[in-house]
NUTORVO-838090 format. One line per 2 residues: number of its first residue (from 1); for each residue x, y, z of C-alpha. Coordinates in Angstrom, 1 decimal. Layout:
NUM = X:Y:Z ~ ...
This chain:
1 = -6.2:35.9:-5.3 ~ -7.5:35.3:-8.8
3 = -4.0:34.6:-10.1 ~ -3.4:32.1:-7.2
5 = -6.6:30.3:-8.0 ~ -5.7:30.2:-11.7
7 = -2.3:28.7:-11.0 ~ -3.9:26.2:-8.6
9 = -6.3:25.0:-11.3 ~ -3.5:24.7:-13.9
11 = -1.4:22.7:-11.5 ~ -4.3:20.4:-10.7
13 = -4.9:19.7:-14.4 ~ -1.2:19.0:-15.0
15 = -1.2:16.7:-12.0 ~ -4.2:14.8:-13.4
17 = -2.4:14.3:-16.7 ~ 0.6:12.9:-14.9
19 = -1.3:10.8:-12.4 ~ -3.8:9.3:-14.8
21 = -1.4:7.0:-16.8 ~ 0.4:5.8:-13.6
23 = -2.3:5.5:-10.9 ~ -5.5:6.1:-12.7
25 = -5.5:3.2:-15.1 ~ -5.8:-0.4:-13.9
27 = -5.2:-3.3:-16.3 ~ -7.8:-6.0:-15.9
29 = -8.0:-9.3:-17.7 ~ -11.1:-11.4:-18.2
31 = -10.5:-14.6:-20.1 ~ -8.6:-13.6:-23.2
33 = -9.7:-10.0:-23.1 ~ -7.6:-7.2:-21.6
35 = -9.0:-3.8:-20.9 ~ -8.2:-0.6:-18.9
37 = -10.4:0.5:-16.0 ~ -10.0:4.1:-14.9
39 = -9.5:4.7:-11.1 ~ -11.1:8.1:-10.7
41 = -10.6:8.2:-7.0 ~ -6.8:8.3:-7.3
43 = -6.9:10.8:-10.1 ~ -9.4:13.2:-8.5
45 = -7.7:12.8:-5.1 ~ -4.3:13.6:-6.4
47 = -5.7:16.7:-8.3 ~ -7.4:17.9:-5.1
49 = -4.2:17.6:-3.1 ~ -2.1:19.5:-5.7
51 = -4.8:22.1:-6.0 ~ -4.8:22.8:-2.2
53 = -1.0:22.8:-2.0 ~ -0.7:25.3:-4.9
55 = -3.5:27.4:-3.4 ~ -1.8:27.6:0.0
57 = 1.7:27.9:-1.4 ~ 1.9:31.7:-1.3
59 = 1.3:31.7:2.5 ~ 4.5:29.8:3.1
61 = 7.0:31.2:0.6 ~ 8.6:34.6:0.1
63 = 7.3:36.7:-2.8 ~ 10.4:38.8:-2.9
65 = 13.9:38.5:-1.5 ~ 13.2:41.0:1.2
67 = 9.7:40.1:2.1 ~ 8.8:37.8:5.0
69 = 6.4:35.0:4.6 ~ 2.7:35.8:5.2
71 = 2.6:33.1:7.9 ~ 5.3:31.8:10.2
73 = 5.6:29.7:13.2 ~ 5.8:31.5:16.6
75 = 9.3:32.1:17.9 ~ 10.4:29.7:20.7
77 = 12.9:30.7:23.3 ~ 15.9:28.6:24.2
79 = 14.4:27.6:27.5 ~ 11.1:26.7:25.8
81 = 13.0:24.6:23.3 ~ 14.8:22.7:26.1
83 = 11.5:22.0:27.9 ~ 10.0:20.8:24.6
85 = 12.9:18.4:24.0 ~ 12.6:17.1:27.6
87 = 8.9:16.5:27.2 ~ 9.5:14.6:23.9
89 = 12.2:12.5:25.4 ~ 10.0:11.5:28.4
91 = 7.1:10.7:26.0 ~ 9.4:8.6:23.9
93 = 10.5:6.7:27.0 ~ 7.0:5.9:28.2
95 = 5.3:5.5:24.8 ~ 6.3:1.9:24.0
97 = 4.7:0.5:27.2 ~ 1.2:1.7:25.9
99 = 1.3:0.6:22.3 ~ 1.6:-2.5:20.1
101 = 4.6:-4.5:19.0 ~ 4.4:-3.4:15.4
103 = 4.4:0.3:16.3 ~ 7.4:-0.2:18.6
105 = 9.3:-2.1:15.9 ~ 8.7:0.6:13.3
107 = 9.8:3.3:15.8 ~ 13.0:1.3:16.3
109 = 13.7:1.4:12.6 ~ 13.0:5.1:12.6
111 = 15.6:5.6:15.3 ~ 18.2:3.7:13.2
113 = 17.6:6.0:10.3 ~ 17.8:9.0:12.6
115 = 21.3:7.8:13.7 ~ 22.3:7.3:10.0
117 = 20.8:10.7:9.0 ~ 22.6:12.6:11.7
119 = 25.9:10.9:10.8 ~ 25.5:11.7:7.1
121 = 24.4:15.2:8.1 ~ 27.9:15.8:9.4
123 = 29.4:15.0:6.0 ~ 26.9:16.5:3.7
125 = 25.1:19.1:5.8 ~ 28.0:20.6:7.8
127 = 31.1:19.8:5.7 ~ 29.4:20.1:2.3
129 = 30.8:16.8:1.0 ~ 28.4:14.9:-1.2
131 = 28.6:11.2:-0.1 ~ 26.6:8.6:-2.1
133 = 28.3:5.6:-0.5 ~ 27.4:6.2:3.1
135 = 25.8:2.7:3.3 ~ 29.3:1.2:3.1
137 = 30.1:2.5:6.6 ~ 26.8:1.1:7.7
139 = 27.7:-2.3:6.3 ~ 31.1:-2.2:7.9
141 = 29.6:-1.7:11.4 ~ 27.1:-4.4:10.9
143 = 29.6:-7.0:9.6 ~ 32.1:-6.1:12.3
145 = 29.7:-7.2:15.0 ~ 28.6:-10.2:13.0
147 = 32.1:-11.4:12.3 ~ 33.3:-10.8:15.9
149 = 30.4:-12.9:17.1 ~ 30.8:-15.6:14.4
151 = 34.6:-16.0:14.7 ~ 35.4:-14.8:18.2
153 = 32.2:-15.2:20.2 ~ 32.0:-11.5:21.1
155 = 28.8:-10.0:22.5 ~ 27.1:-6.8:21.4
157 = 28.6:-4.5:24.0 ~ 32.1:-5.8:23.4
159 = 31.8:-5.3:19.6 ~ 29.9:-2.0:19.6
161 = 33.0:0.3:20.2 ~ 35.1:-1.7:17.7
163 = 32.3:-1.4:15.1 ~ 32.4:2.3:15.4
165 = 36.2:2.4:15.2 ~ 36.3:0.1:12.1
167 = 33.7:2.3:10.3 ~ 35.6:5.4:11.4
169 = 38.8:3.8:10.0 ~ 37.2:3.1:6.7
171 = 35.9:6.7:6.6 ~ 39.4:7.9:7.3
173 = 40.8:5.7:4.5 ~ 38.1:7.0:2.1
175 = 39.0:10.6:2.9 ~ 42.4:10.3:1.3
177 = 41.3:9.6:-2.4 ~ 38.7:12.4:-2.2
179 = 40.9:15.2:-0.8 ~ 41.3:16.8:-4.2
181 = 37.8:16.1:-5.4 ~ 34.5:18.0:-5.0
183 = 31.0:18.1:-6.4 ~ 30.1:15.4:-8.9
185 = 33.5:13.8:-8.9 ~ 33.4:13.3:-5.1
187 = 29.9:11.8:-5.4 ~ 31.1:9.3:-8.0
189 = 34.1:8.2:-5.9 ~ 31.9:7.7:-2.8
191 = 29.3:5.8:-4.8 ~ 32.1:3.5:-6.0
193 = 33.3:3.0:-2.5 ~ 29.8:1.8:-1.3
195 = 29.6:-0.6:-4.2 ~ 33.1:-2.0:-3.6
197 = 32.2:-2.8:0.0 ~ 29.0:-4.6:-1.0
199 = 30.8:-6.6:-3.7 ~ 33.6:-7.6:-1.3
201 = 31.0:-8.8:1.2 ~ 29.4:-11.0:-1.6
203 = 32.7:-12.4:-2.9 ~ 34.5:-13.1:0.4
205 = 32.4:-16.2:0.9 ~ 34.7:-17.9:3.3
207 = 34.8:-14.9:5.7 ~ 31.4:-13.2:5.3
209 = 29.2:-16.0:4.1 ~ 28.8:-14.4:0.7
211 = 25.2:-13.7:-0.5 ~ 23.8:-15.8:2.4
213 = 25.4:-13.5:5.0 ~ 25.7:-14.4:8.7
215 = 22.8:-15.5:10.8 ~ 22.2:-16.4:14.5
217 = 23.5:-13.0:15.7 ~ 22.4:-12.6:19.4
219 = 20.4:-9.7:20.8 ~ 22.2:-7.3:23.2
221 = 22.3:-8.4:26.8 ~ 21.3:-6.3:29.8
223 = 24.4:-6.1:32.1 ~ 25.2:-9.7:31.2
225 = 21.7:-11.1:31.5 ~ 20.3:-12.4:28.2
227 = 16.8:-11.4:27.1 ~ 15.8:-14.8:25.8
229 = 13.4:-17.5:26.9 ~ 16.2:-19.9:27.7
231 = 19.9:-19.0:28.3 ~ 22.4:-20.5:25.9
233 = 25.2:-20.7:28.4 ~ 23.3:-21.8:31.5
235 = 23.4:-18.4:33.3 ~ 20.1:-16.9:34.5
237 = 18.2:-14.8:32.0 ~ 17.0:-11.3:32.7
239 = 13.4:-12.5:33.2 ~ 14.5:-15.3:35.6
241 = 16.5:-12.8:37.5 ~ 13.5:-10.4:37.8
243 = 11.1:-13.2:38.4 ~ 9.0:-12.3:35.3
245 = 7.3:-14.5:32.7 ~ 9.1:-14.2:29.4
247 = 7.4:-12.1:26.8 ~ 8.8:-11.3:23.4
249 = 7.2:-7.8:23.7 ~ 9.8:-7.0:26.4
251 = 12.7:-7.7:24.0 ~ 11.1:-5.4:21.4
253 = 10.8:-2.6:24.0 ~ 14.3:-3.2:25.2
255 = 15.7:-2.8:21.6 ~ 13.6:0.3:21.1
257 = 15.0:1.9:24.3 ~ 18.5:1.0:23.3
259 = 18.0:2.6:19.9 ~ 16.6:5.6:21.6
261 = 19.7:5.9:23.8 ~ 22.0:5.6:20.8
263 = 20.1:8.2:18.8 ~ 20.1:10.6:21.8
265 = 23.9:10.1:22.2 ~ 24.4:10.7:18.5
267 = 22.3:13.9:18.6 ~ 24.0:15.1:21.7
269 = 27.6:14.5:20.4 ~ 26.9:15.9:16.9
271 = 25.2:19.0:18.3 ~ 28.1:19.7:20.7
273 = 30.8:19.1:18.0 ~ 29.3:21.5:15.6
275 = 29.6:24.3:18.2 ~ 33.3:23.4:18.6
277 = 36.1:24.8:16.4 ~ 36.0:21.7:14.3
279 = 32.3:22.3:13.6 ~ 33.0:25.8:12.5
281 = 35.8:24.6:10.3 ~ 33.3:22.2:8.6
283 = 31.0:25.1:7.9 ~ 33.9:27.2:6.5
285 = 34.8:24.3:4.2 ~ 31.3:24.0:3.0
287 = 30.9:27.7:2.2 ~ 34.2:28.2:0.4
289 = 37.2:25.9:0.4 ~ 39.6:28.6:-1.0
291 = 38.6:31.1:1.7 ~ 38.9:28.3:4.3
293 = 42.4:27.7:3.2 ~ 43.2:31.4:3.2
295 = 42.2:31.6:6.9 ~ 44.9:29.1:7.8
297 = 42.7:26.1:8.1 ~ 43.8:22.7:6.7
299 = 41.1:21.3:4.3 ~ 42.7:17.9:4.5
301 = 42.3:17.5:8.2 ~ 38.8:19.0:8.0
303 = 37.6:16.6:5.4 ~ 39.1:13.6:7.1
305 = 37.5:14.5:10.4 ~ 34.1:14.9:8.8
307 = 34.3:11.5:7.0 ~ 35.6:9.8:10.2
309 = 33.0:11.1:12.6 ~ 30.1:10.6:10.2
311 = 31.3:7.0:9.5 ~ 31.6:6.3:13.2
313 = 27.9:7.0:13.8 ~ 27.0:4.8:10.8
315 = 29.1:2.0:12.4 ~ 27.1:2.2:15.6
317 = 23.9:2.1:13.7 ~ 25.1:-0.9:11.6
319 = 26.1:-2.9:14.7 ~ 22.7:-2.2:16.3
321 = 21.0:-3.2:13.0 ~ 22.8:-6.5:13.0
323 = 21.7:-7.2:16.6 ~ 18.1:-6.2:15.9
325 = 17.8:-8.3:12.8 ~ 19.8:-11.3:14.0
327 = 21.3:-11.7:10.5 ~ 23.2:-9.6:7.9
329 = 23.6:-10.1:4.2 ~ 24.9:-7.8:1.4
331 = 21.4:-7.1:0.1 ~ 20.6:-5.0:3.1
333 = 23.3:-2.5:2.1 ~ 22.5:-1.6:-1.5
335 = 22.7:1.9:-3.1 ~ 19.0:2.5:-2.4
337 = 19.8:2.7:1.3 ~ 22.4:5.4:0.6
339 = 19.9:7.3:-1.5 ~ 17.3:7.0:1.3
341 = 19.7:8.3:3.9 ~ 20.8:11.2:1.7
343 = 17.1:12.0:0.9 ~ 16.5:12.2:4.7
345 = 19.2:14.8:5.0 ~ 18.1:16.8:2.0
347 = 14.4:16.6:2.8 ~ 14.9:17.7:6.4
349 = 17.3:20.5:5.5 ~ 21.0:20.1:5.2
351 = 22.7:21.0:8.5 ~ 19.4:20.9:10.4
353 = 19.3:18.2:13.0 ~ 15.6:18.6:13.9
355 = 14.8:18.5:10.2 ~ 16.8:15.3:9.8
357 = 14.8:13.7:12.6 ~ 11.5:14.9:11.1
359 = 12.4:13.6:7.6 ~ 13.5:10.2:9.0
361 = 10.1:9.9:10.7 ~ 8.2:10.8:7.6
363 = 10.1:8.6:5.1 ~ 9.9:5.6:7.4
365 = 6.5:5.8:8.9 ~ 4.4:7.0:5.9
367 = 5.3:4.0:3.7 ~ 4.3:1.7:6.6
369 = 1.0:3.4:6.9 ~ 0.2:3.4:3.2
371 = 1.0:-0.3:2.6 ~ -1.6:-0.5:-0.2
373 = 0.6:1.7:-2.2 ~ 3.7:-0.4:-1.6
375 = 4.3:-1.1:-5.3 ~ 4.3:2.7:-6.0
377 = 6.6:3.5:-3.0 ~ 9.6:4.6:-5.0
379 = 7.5:6.4:-7.6 ~ 5.8:8.4:-4.8
381 = 9.2:8.9:-3.1 ~ 10.6:10.4:-6.3
383 = 7.6:12.7:-6.9 ~ 7.8:13.9:-3.3
385 = 11.5:14.8:-3.7 ~ 10.8:16.6:-7.0
387 = 8.1:18.6:-5.4 ~ 10.3:19.4:-2.4
389 = 13.2:20.6:-4.6 ~ 10.8:22.9:-6.5
391 = 8.7:24.1:-3.6 ~ 11.1:24.2:-0.7
393 = 14.7:23.4:-1.8 ~ 16.1:24.4:1.6
395 = 14.2:21.5:3.3 ~ 11.4:21.1:5.7
397 = 13.1:22.7:8.6 ~ 16.2:24.6:7.3
399 = 18.9:25.5:9.8 ~ 18.9:29.0:11.1
401 = 22.4:30.4:10.9 ~ 23.4:33.1:13.4
403 = 24.0:36.5:11.8 ~ 24.6:40.1:12.9
405 = 22.9:43.0:11.2 ~ 24.6:46.4:11.3
407 = 22.5:49.5:11.1 ~ 23.2:51.7:8.1
C-alpha cells in the first residue's frame, strides 16, 4: 500500500510538471505589458486525477502473468447479454423523443463514427492490416451520392447501394498493391491512398466542384415522401400526408433513427461474418500469415475480402454523412479523420465490437461536453492515447477469444 501511495504521489508531481506549461499558464496582456498568470485550478485538478488513477491502478491490472485482477466485472451469460442489447436498442429508439435537438444531432454523429469504426475494425482488428487511409473510402461513398444527385438526380435510397459498391470497389483496388506489404509499409501505402483521393477531389474541379464541393444534397425521403416544409416536385410531403405541422426536430429524429438502423445493420453483419469461415481466416491472417498460408488459405483472397467489406461499410457511412450535412467538400476527409477512426478501434480494443462502440461514444461526446477546452482538444486526445497505451494497451474492452484448457 505504501509503495502504491508513493508511486501515485510521484505520478501526480510529474503530471503537474507536464500540465503547468500547457494548461497552467495563461498569457495576459495589459497595454504594452505581457505577463503570465498561473491557473492553479487546472494544475491541481490534473494532479488529483492522475493521483487517483495511479492509486487505483493496481485494482484493475494484473501483477503477474498468472494472477487475476483484484477486481473484475461480474460475468454475464449469453441470454443476459442478449436482453441487455435489446433493452439498449429499445432505449435508443425511444430516447430522441424526450431530449433536445442538439443531443440528437450529436448522437447521430456518434452513430456515423460507430459505422466507420466497425468497418475499420474488420481491416485492423480482425485481419490485422494497418490502414491509415480509411477516410478515402468514406469520401468515395459521400461523393458517390453527391455526384449521382448532382449529375443524374438520384435520391438517397437509389444511391446508397451504389455508394457501398463503389467504396468496396476502391477497397478491392487498394488491396492489390498491398498484397506483399505488411506493418509500416502497409500503413504508408494506405496513407498515400487516402491523400490521393482527397487531392483528386480537389483538382477535379469540373466534376467534384474542387475545394467548394457539392451543396444542395437532399435529405433521405420516407418511402418517397420528402421530409421538408415544401415539396420540390409538387408531390405531398411526409408531414402533409400525415396531417402534421412541419417541425425541423422531426427531420433530426428521422436522420437519427436512420443512422441507428444503419449502425445496427453494420453491427449485425460484421458480427455474423466474423463467425463464418472468412472471419476465422481474417483472424488466422492476423496471427501469422505464414501459418495461414501453410494451412491452405489464400492470403490474397483474405486481404482483398477484408479491405472490400470494410470499405463497403465506410461507403454507407459516407453516403449518409453527405445526406445529413447537405454538402460535401474535401476538407471533411482529411487525415485527421482517419486517425480518429483508427483511435476509436485501438482505444476500444482491436477486434472488440462493443469496445469500438464505447470508444466512438467517448471520443465524440466528451469533446462536445467540454467545449471550453476546444482549443486543447487534440492535445488532450494525444495524452489520452498515450495514457491508454501505457496503462491498458489492449483497449477499454478487449475481445475475449475462445480457448480450451487441457488438464495436466
